[in-house]
N, C-alpha and C positions, 0 to 999 in steps of 0.2 A: 573089656575096657570101654567105658562110655565117654565119647567126645561129641559135643554138639557140632552139627554140620549145618552150614548156612551157605547162602549164595550172595554174590555181589550183583549190583544193578547192571554190570556188563552183560548179564544174560538177556537183558532187554534191549540189546543193540538194535534189533529190528523195530523197536518202538521208541527210538531216540533216547534210550537208556532211562526210560521213565521209572522212577522208584516205585510208583504205585503199581505198575505192571509187575515189577519184581516182587513186591510185598504180597500181591495177590497170588502169584505163583508159589511163593514160599509157604503161604498159608494153605493153599490147596494141596500142596504136595508134602506137607509136614516137615519142612525144613525148620531149623531151630534158631537161626540167626540171619540177619540181613546186613549187608554192607552197602553204603551209598557213597559213590564218588561225587564229591561236591565240586564239579567244575564251575567255571565262572558263570555259565548260563544258569545252572541250577541255583547257585548262591545268589545271583542277582534277581532271578524271578522265583520267589519263594511261595507263590500261590499254591503249589502242589503240597506244601508241608502240612497245612491244617487238615487237608483231606487224608494225607498219609497218617497223621496222628489219630484221626477218627477210626481208621481201619486197624491200626496197630494194636495188637493185644498187649496188655500191661506188662507181661513177663517175657515178651519176645525181645531179646537184645538187638540193638541197632548200633552199628559202628559206622562212623562217617570217615571217609578217606579224603583228606585235604589235597589240594593241588599245590605241592611244594616240597621243599627239603628242609631238614633241620639246620638252619643257618640264620645269621642275623638278618639277611635280606627278606626272608620269609616273615619274620616277626615285625619288620618295619613296613611291610607292604599294605596297600589298600585292601588286597584280598584278605589278609589276616584280620583286619578290622571288621570286614564284612562277615568273616567266619565267626568271630567272637559275638557279633550281634545276633547271628543266626543261632549259635549255641546257647545263648541266654534263655531261649524259649524252650530248651530241652533239658530235662532233668539228668544229672550225672552224665554229661557228654563224654564220649571217647572218640578220638579221631586219630587217623594214621598219617604220618609224614614219612618221607624217604630219608634214609641216612645219607649224609653228604661227606664223602671220604676226603674232600679237599680241605676241610676245616680241621685245625689242630684240636687234639683231644681236650686240652685245658680250656680252649675257647668253647667247645661243645658243652662242657660241664657248666661254664658260666652262663651260656644261653639257656640251658635247662633250668638252672636255679633262678635266673632272672625272669623268665617268661612263662614257665609252666605253672599255672596257679593250682592251688590245692583242690579246687572244685572240679578240675578236669583231669583226665588221664590221656596222655599222648602215647600212641603206639608207634614205635620206631621200626620201620621196615628196612631190612637189608637191601642195599642197592649198589651195583657195581658199574662205575662209569668207564674205568680203564680196562684194557684187555690184558690177558696173560695171567699165568698162575701166580707169579711173584706179586703183582699188583693186587690180586684178589686176596692173597694171604695177608698182606699189609692191611687191607680194608677190614677183614674179619677181626684181626687183632686190635685195630682201633675201635671197632664196634664193641668188642668185649671190654676194652679198657674204659670206655665211657661208663658202662654199667658198674665197673669195679670202683671208679672214682666218685660216683655220685653219692652225696650225703643227704642234703636237704631235699634233693629231687627224687630220692628213692621212693618207689611206689607210685610216683606220678608219671614215670617213663617206663613203659613195658615193651618187650620185644615182639616183633612180628617177623617170622621167618618165611620168606617167599622161597619155597623149596626148589621150584624149577630154575631159579636164577643160578643156583650152584652148579647146575648141569648144562648150562648154556655153552655152546662151542667157543664163545669169545674168551672164556676163562682158561681154556686149554688144559683142563683137568680130565683125568680118566674118571669114569663113573665111580670107581672105588675111592679115589682121592676126594671127590666131591662129597661122597657119602660119609667119609671119615670126618670132614669138616662139619657137616650137618650134625653128626653124632656128638662131636666135641662141643658145639654150641649148645645143643640141647642139654648135655651133661652140665655145662657151665651154668646154665640158668636153673637146672634142677637142683644142683647143690646149694643154690642161693634161695630156693623156694620161690622163684619168680615164674609166674605163669606165662606161657608162650602161646601166641596166636599163630596159626599156620595158614598161609595162602597156597593153594594147590591148583594145579592143572597138569595135564600130561600132553606130550607131543609125540608124533611119530619119529622125529629125528631131533638131534641136538641143535639144529638150526632154530628150532622153536618159532616157526612162523605160524601165523594165525590159522592159515588153511590146513595146518597139520595137527590141530587139536584132536585128541582122542580121550576116551575115558581113563580115569586114574587106574594105573596098573596095566594098561594095554599099550604103553608107549615105551620110550627109551629110558625114562627115569625109573630107577630100581625101587619102586614103591613097596614091593613085597619085603625086601630087606628093611626098608624104612619102618614099616608098620610092625614087623617082627621085633625090631629094636624098641619101639614104643610099648609093645605088649610086655616085653621082658623088663624094661627099666621103669615103666609107669611114671614118667615125668608129669609135671603140671602143664597140661595142654588146655587152654581156655576155650578153644574152638578151632574149627576148620572152616575157612571161607573158600568156596569154589569160584574161581574168577574166569569162567568161560564166557563166550559171547553167543551162546545158544542155550536152549533149555533141555536138550536131550542128553548131552554129555554130563550135566550135573546129576541127572537121575541114575544113569548107568554108573557114574563115579561113586555115588553114595552107596549103591549096592555092593560095588567092589570093595570099598573101604570097610564096610561092615563085615564083609567076609574075611578080609585080611586082619581086622582087629580081633576076630574070633569070638 
């Protein structure tokens, strides 16, 4: 099973998250995708972008990660206006926003249909603000309901599953409960032929603190079962983005992922 594997510019934390450093690492090491988190500083000071495009191979996919949530405040913000100006200079842009569980589903549908233009694709990443299993279950059901109800926005909103979030201690799920929800979501999108982007890291414990990073498959998240499921069901996975804050873990993680995919 072939899935493109890429890195986020978080791996360049020691270089002030410089996208150029990330891109050069990706090219040198043969990664197949790059994700750039557009914080206010990068979006305001765009001098790096022309140099980034000069180095960027034509066929290497780039995903931008916006600083915001899918809600009315995001689309009304100055940040969003700057984001749109930035994206105008990039062909077929794709950007990630976080899911906002506090917004009613009908309102989320309206926001998507009013604000997401046909020339762009918005990738909606699962995000949990509240603690506890009950709140997490409601969150996931609302996330799925949004994709079920979309009509005119279909195809312009795609899912991003941040797998580690399901296994965080704050959700109070067992590993098997979290894994079951991950499988259910992937099946949900697979039945609708909707491609899923995966955000992956691994940690030593379910506290998921940054100093606990470890390669995929060597921590507390049951990635062996996860990749066995992918091998057997073969859903539409558009890619994997490794969101580490160093460059050693992505290399070891890719090797482990390729072994688990078989």
